[in-house]
C-alpha positions, 0 to 999 in steps of 0.5 A: 127193595133198592138193594134187590134193584141194585143187584138186578142192575149189576147182573144186567150190566155184567150180562150185557158186558158178556153179550157184548164180548162174546158178540165182538169175538163171534163178528170180529173173528171172521172179519179178521180172517176175512181181512187176512184172507184178502191180503194173502189173495192180494199178495199172491196176485202181486206175486203172480204179477211179478213173475209174469213181468219177469218172465214176459218175452216182451220187453217192458221199460217205464221212465219217469218225467225226468227220463230216469228208468223206474221199472224194467224187466229182463226181456228189456234188457236182453232185447235192446242189450242194456247195460247197468249204466244205461239208466235213462231215456237218452242212454237206453235209445239215444244210441239207435239214432232214433227221431223220438224223445220224451217230450214228443211222446208226452206232449205231441203223441197225437202228431208224431209216430210212437212206434220205431223199428230198432236194429240191435246186432243181428235182431230187429225190435219194434218199439211202442212208446206211450205216455202214462198219467198219474192219479191226477191225470198229469203226465207221469212218465213214458212206457216202452213196449218191445217185441222181437220182430226178427223172424218177421223181418227175415220172412219179409225179406225172404218174400221180397227176394223170392218176388225178385227172383221170380220176376227175373227168372221169367224175364230172362226166357220171356226176353229171349222168346220175344227177341227171336220171334221178332227177329223171324217175323222182321225178315226171311230167313233161311230154313237152318236159321229159322230152324236155330231160332225156333229151337231157342224159343221151344227151349226157353218156352219149356224153361219157363213152363218148368219154372211155373210147374215148380213154383205151383208145387211149391205153393201147394206144399206151402199152403197145405193144399197138397194132401199126402197119399202115403202107402207102402212101397218097394224103394228098390223098385221105385229107384230102378224105375226112375233109372229106366225113365232117365236111360235116354239121358244116361245114354246121351252122356255115356255114363255108367250108372249102376243100382245096388239093392241090399238085402232085406230093405223093408217097404217104405211108408211115404207118398210114392209120387213125392219120393219118385220126384225126389229121386228123379231130381237127384239122379238128373242132377248127377247125370247133368253135372257128371262130365261125359263117360262118368260113373254113377252109383246108387245104393238102396239100403236100410238103417234103423227105422229108415230106408235109404238112397245113396247116389255117388257121382264123380261129377264136377262137385259143389263148393264148400261154402256153397253147401249150406245154401243149396236148399234155398229157392233159386239158389245155384252154384253156377248160375250160367251153367244151371240156366244153360242145362234148364235148371230153374234153382228150385229142384233141391228146395222142392226135393227138401220140402217133399221129404220133409212132409213125408218125414224123410230127410236129405244130406249132401256132401261134395268136394269140387272136382271129385263128386257128390254124394246125396243121401235120402232117408225115408221112413218105413212102415212101423207096425 
């Protein structure tokens, strides 16, 4: 009986061990897989974070309490032109003469600015500084975040220049109008002098009205408030119509103006009023800046998927150094001469904007004293 009980106990012990082993394998295997899976996910997340850090467009630099760089990404090196020799806070930011240091950022962050604008060669960089802490909530260093704000600075400068230009352009005719009007009011003048003064007032008033009209046109296109009304139309007919509209100006200057339309020019697909305005602007410029009894040739043709207008004149021409700036707002080659002829300095800028909106382009070549060539391209209707 004792032997039988002993055998039962041995068998029971073996069964318990077998069950324990089987249970361990059943439980441990999924647990091990879960741990391996979690570790894999952690590794993948770390890899993604590293890639994001390396390919960020914003620069990141972390400094320890001694000012040494402990972390930096390629964007930061590029934005600040950091060399391998620059290994600490002072070496990185000291060359920019900033009124900022590690102590101020860490201990006086509530009383000092933690944002600086840095000029690096031809770029502008905004730097944000902030302290970071360790697990014991004690200061552990400083992190700097860098953003390239070059385009924002350029746009802001352009806005300031534009406001200054508008103010100047409006002030000049207003001053003339007020001066001549006050002179007329102060005393009696013969009819000839009155007529002369009134002509000046009328001319300056028209110039101011044209400037305001041009500014409103630019504003509408800048804010996309002007809806395009594209249609098919004959470009050759439009050019001849524009030539007829300018017939009086052409006759006054005694110019020889000829328009040639090559065969089989397909209809263009654009906003007709926009294209008409561009053509009138270019022809007006040729008429104005070509000396009396000059020669102006207009060609209308087709190449690839674009119809084109080429305007050639033997006018005063444009200096080579000015050609890359003639589409800037208010830019004039000869300011005194342009004002005298009633120009606002916005015509070519408006022409380029109108053509850009319609998928076209404009190109100008010129030689001083020999003349100017303007080529306008406008897309045709693609069926």
